[in-house]
C-alpha positions, 0 to 999 in steps of 0.5 A: 681882817676882811670878811671872806664873803667880801674878799670873794666879791672883790676878787678877780674871779668876779671881774670882767675882762675889761677890769682885769686888763685895766688893772694890768695896764695900771700895774705896768704904768706903776712899774715903768713910770719915771716920775709919779705923774709919768703915764706916757713915756716910751717904756710905759707905752711899750709895756702897755702895748705888750699887754694888749698884744698878749691879750689880742694874741690869745683872742685871735687864737680862740677866734681865728675868723675875727679878721678885725682883731687880727689886723689890730694885732698886726698894727699893735705889733708894728707900733711896739716894734717902732717904739722898741727901735727908738728905745734901743737907739736912745737908751740901750740899758732900759731897752735890755731891761724891757726885753727881759721883763716883758719876755721879748726877743731882740730883733736888732739884727733884722733892722735895716742899716741906718 
């Protein structure tokens, strides 16, 4: 059993935003990796991008004059959109699981015909 004082020191209440985001990124990698050394598959990149997009969405809502973050948010959204399109074409089952787990909407009907 861990001492309550030590537990409170190690809790997320004392972590900074970078440490929390790093922890969430590692959780996404663990959840979506195909093998134990997989850190860059499409599923992982979509999950990590979604986490960054959620953070930047909250940030830009609080700091509406931060135009650089708003631009970065648009860039990340388009990058995730391209990854999702690729995933839909390669593996529809994983694509549907990603949409469900990450709480995303399917905009396949908006895609231009190939």
